[in-house]
Steps between C-alpha positions, in 0.01 A plus 500: 500500500646276768295223669507685826366815334220304336401342834483838667336695210138498620598595852738770370212655303272499795763650725592766248137605468470488880781743541326749281155443652625532854754777466273741694386253762589546863637147535768528236824381648684831456216752502496601875852643483480629144208724572719708724757583238406844374790734594765554250851345535738715695850547357818681593789587275856596590837486331346373188331204661134463592350279760130427549303409809195282453233411753399135509174585321684687222746204467208271466341710220823487296546127565136428400545703176819316401348157571186600310719605209687169508829661604574227756878545525467869565214439749701244707701741717193719559295198611787372714509835676127458587588201718653718767232774478232505774156394391624362166506126567199422280612723200856359526392135490241566225732692265794271563279203422382666179859556395596144588208354313575707188868406502444128528531445877153370577621337827606831649176662381301231676693571828432872470126461436454242775673738742229755427211256520641364828357800687266633229303197364235733343738654238336372185752655262786345681325162504457523118872573454582209728281272288690617194837426660387157606377423147846599363648235725250234397327498838146492363322371808627795706423745225145376463446526879605868502300580190198344651528715813567816291182430298294552814593874516163666456674808366638318188357621166305234320746482210796451739314230688432325170868518395600348832250219427671454162838477677368232730383304190853526362632367831271195493612430143874530579504341843635152407698380801499564876661322794608560854606317816533559870638343813457553869406371837155437652446460874168317543294403801325215320704345223264201469168690523400275786285533812642619833275264691666215699196272475202465267174308563409205288186279475541162661165319468246709688766688693745774422849463634809723492816387323838656528670644184862432436746784430471464115125551520522815702616849419879534442685822471817552294723716285483425127749590228294617199571532131276554203538554125249602227531539125255582232502539117253652255590407150306641200379220264313720253231770497348553842613163625790425742633199683522573869710281739539537868733308743517528885713326759470548875706337779494519876768282669495426880758338716247215550464393140162335577348845467692631201269609216593523127277570198531542128223624270487570129222634277502545125261587229367753251388854576271691266465881503130560425549880510728759651324449825415128507697181479421138566752222588472119515793308664573156597627460857737258675606506868716289724534554876724314732446510878740328733667330205171341377285601205213687671328604176521418128259713304423554129216695345418826323392863578319751293545876580317797360631847578328829408597866571188681589674834488846644548468438876280196521552134400307175547604145450330161506669164530388135496745241611455127487763236593539140605691425830692197624689467827746241629436623855137411502309319214179656627612828348484367146235666292400818312494860598295766323547867596380842378584851603424855403731793573450880481780748511479878553790748482483741791642841459827473311694263725277214618289208371203336680392151416204287606414142401242235563564127452327168499643152482382140495724221610376152395742257664516120524401518865176691544607637833779684319256631229374855562346817375675831572414867450705803604587864453836686500585873503836675485674826419845572398672838477816700444562699826739783567853419602523241216284236657269261325238370745181300496221350707272215414254266673251240427260240634371169354237258619511121421252226555591136450273236339521229776600507864819332628310267733804442717479860607134599455171406346471855370648604166820704542480880444798723499535880506841615380629854564815644365668844508825624339703817538825573304745778454794531261766759434520618137800719539721265705699222332725230634710372214216584271235336724201679649422422872151451627319371806164324504266388778229239467230390736286193435227348708270201455191481707349158469228295664768222515764560770770332299478763217491815715826690472653846480830608354725804502776529241759763415694494184821700449627474143716654232358499153620586142277545205592505130 
């Protein structure tokens, strides 16, 4: 048995059982047309030769039978004829995908199944076949995503759902490497996250006087060139233990290099599978960030993550993150950060995932007026939409209170409310030299009792991405 076959074995078993269990269901890919194929085949004979006339539905029945019997070469011309028949787009793509997958062309199979899901995201059977095709290509992240959506079909028999769960376990065990990168442009109304005010009031003895802000302290707009890269590895080290490594790099370059922003982050450590539904991970973290050519942050620390699947459609995760920070821009930002968050995910229907999280963070900096307590909440939803669109909406709010006032501005301690919203859309079916296009919009607003820290920001991001 080949390595590819081994990797796809659990999913293949689930899919095969699914085909049997769902053969009578109304949402089978070919069933709507097949149900009409009852009349006999009409034939005419003359001069020792016979010709036969088939309706599209009759043609479909013959094609389905040949594909089901494994006669793929004989079925090809019949399936090809379905392409031009009215109302046969779904059966054509489905059967041609099955033939491609069973003759070693998983890439073509993936295209056929995605074409169906583009306008019919609730087709569970097709989604399972797509997951199988992705596994055959070693694309385990994508396969797991589609299996997770398929598992939320309430009509799935319990044994089929369990087999899909087993397939996802195989994916987690086999998924060793992942990486991707993107590049694009980002027009931004506030590249330095600064105030739009021309003056701010400061304390001068018993009086408050306004002072003018220079251009670098005020909001600046600009167009950034963006690029990012991520890579990850999960390497088994024995039993239920794996070594997990993650690397991320992000860059935004502006014409005025004083505002260019680059960061690198790496995390590595052991992951232990406590059960089929629960795993825990402990990783060391290192981060470098450069802003305007200077080191804005140097961080090291660790994070502990616990993840548990409550059911086939629900997941929770808890994370604690602690790290030490140093900055060449401002020594007052040296100190420790301790954060914690909890996240809940719920699969909606068979094509969307809802997430919600709460967070808390404590920053203990060298300067007490930079030390703070923060709490917040975020919600979001991502979905596969018709026409081959992946889209999502998210939003969140945090509240921060600082330990000491910045007396030059106020005798009151600083308090910030931060609001953020994000919307994105990407095209699954469209490729530019193998890259997928997407557009993202972000809105960020800081409402502070200190004028200097009030700001708002609108940012669009047009990018091309490729994932492996």
